[in-house]
C-alpha positions, 0 to 999 in steps of 0.5 A: 914735578922737577925743580923747573916745574916747581918754580913755574908753579910757585911763580904762578901761585904767588901771582894767584895769591896777589890776584886774590888779594887784588880782587878783595881790594877791588871789591871793597871799592865797588860801592864807590861811584867810579865812572868808566873811561880815563878816570877808571883806567887811572884808578886801575893802574894805581891799584896795579902799581900798589900790588905789582900786578902789571899783567892783570887788569879789572873791568866793571860792568857797572859801578856795583859789580866786579866782572872779571880780571884782565890780561895784557897781550904783547901789543898792549890790548887787554883781554879778560882772563875768561871768555865765552864761546859763541858757537853752539853745537845744538839748536838753541836761540843763540842770540838770546843766549849771547845777550844773556852772556853779555848781561851776565858779565862776559866781555870776551867772545870767540866766534869764527867765519866758518861756524854756521851763522855764529858771527851773525847771531853774535852781531845781532846780540851785540846790536841789542846790547849796544842799544841798551847802553853797552859800550863797544870799548868794553868788549874783545871780539875774536873771529877767525880766517877760515882754512879756505881763506889761507891765501894773501888775496883772500884775507881782506875778503873774509875779514870784510865778510866777518865785519859785515856779519858782526856789524862791527867796524873792527875786530879785536883779535883776528886769528888764522883758524888753522895751518891747513889751506883749502881751496874754496867755492864761489860762496867762500866755503871750503870745497869738500868732495862727496866722500868728505875729503877736503880739496886741500891747497898744498901751496899754503904759504903762512908768511904771505898770509901773515903779511896780509893779516898785518896789513889789516892791522895797519888799516885799522880793521883789526887790533890784534892778530894771532893763530889757532891750532898751529904747532911750535915750529909753525909759530916760530916760523911766523914769529921770526919773520913777522913785523907784527908779532902774533899776540894770541894762540888758541888751542885745545887745552884742558885737564887731559891735554895740558899743552905744556910745550906750547904754553912754555913757548908762548910764555917765552914769546909773550903770546897769550894762550886761549883754550877751547874745550877747557872743560874737556869732553868724553874720551875713550877709556876715561871719564869726562874731566868733570866726572873724574874722581880727583876733580870731584874730590877737589871740588868738594874740598873747595865748595865749588863745582867740578867745572869751576875747578877745571876753569880755575886750573886752566887759568892756573896753567896760564890759559884764557879759557873760553867755555860755552854753556846754554845754562844761565846758572852755569854762565854765572858759575863760570865767572865765579872762579877767582875767589879761591886758589888751588894749593900745591898738592891739588895742582900737582894731582891735577897736573898728573892727569895730563894725557898729552895728545892721546885724547885730542878731540879736534885734529881736523880729520874729523872735519875734512878727510885727508887733512893729515896728508897736508904738509902743514898738518900740525899734529905729527903724533896723529899722522900714523892714525890716518895712514 
């Protein structure tokens, strides 16, 4: 770790210590009956001023329980420091699990138009939660414009469909799901040939799509816009031309793919980075991150689970992780990660496990053959694998 990296770590470490102090300070007040709304917001701002944590906010699910810490985007929108992935890859009762996640305390939910029925399941869970007294203003809902919608004229079509699926009047964060445009069918789905090769739109124009995204912010249907799985040059191309700047980037980020380059760029631009697959997954020749002996050793030291160590480390790196679980106990455990901080040696040992892009799980080719031939394919280091 060089001097610059050490300074970056210690800056984060001081913030972590203040966050821990902030949490302890807030917990002492959880027995006070503080209503939501303006009074609550003024109380939060007062505490932040006292502790100098202008980038962190807290939210209460009720007056007795601390739910999570929050961060500010560059447009002023506040989002929780940890979220919940609303897409399940195996058959489950999604509505029941999402409602349970809401009741557990999650307030940031991530979905996408392209995930089969995911928006609808989340919409149904939200409807039940609202009927039971839940407040829309307490939530941050993220969904995404699919690859088949990467044309300026299609942005509003897909957004309106997402709003209908979710049963909402507006989306908090609307992201372009990826930089690779595809042609679509009449049912809005991507056109894929029988052999699995995608029907790609090689005329993809990110700037025209972004301007159409900006129009949705101006129309009040979207509060914040951002990107998913874009590389540094693509982000800068949009940033330099945008009237409304990207406020969020969602990328694969975990122990084995720590994304230092993109984290550094986004930190300089004031873009908050959310991480999908934050716990990681099985990869060739390496144990899953939660089974890594270093992670298990550190988990034992702090009396935490390996998953809690990985999520705490993710936040230490500057990510907003969006884990997903079907287990109610793990739902609670994944929120219980703010009462400890990794020391320097542990942080350094975890950072040394970065495999960069070598074990990237999501590279588009697994979904649509031929993705790497698109001029906007974001992973230059992966092209040679598919030629």
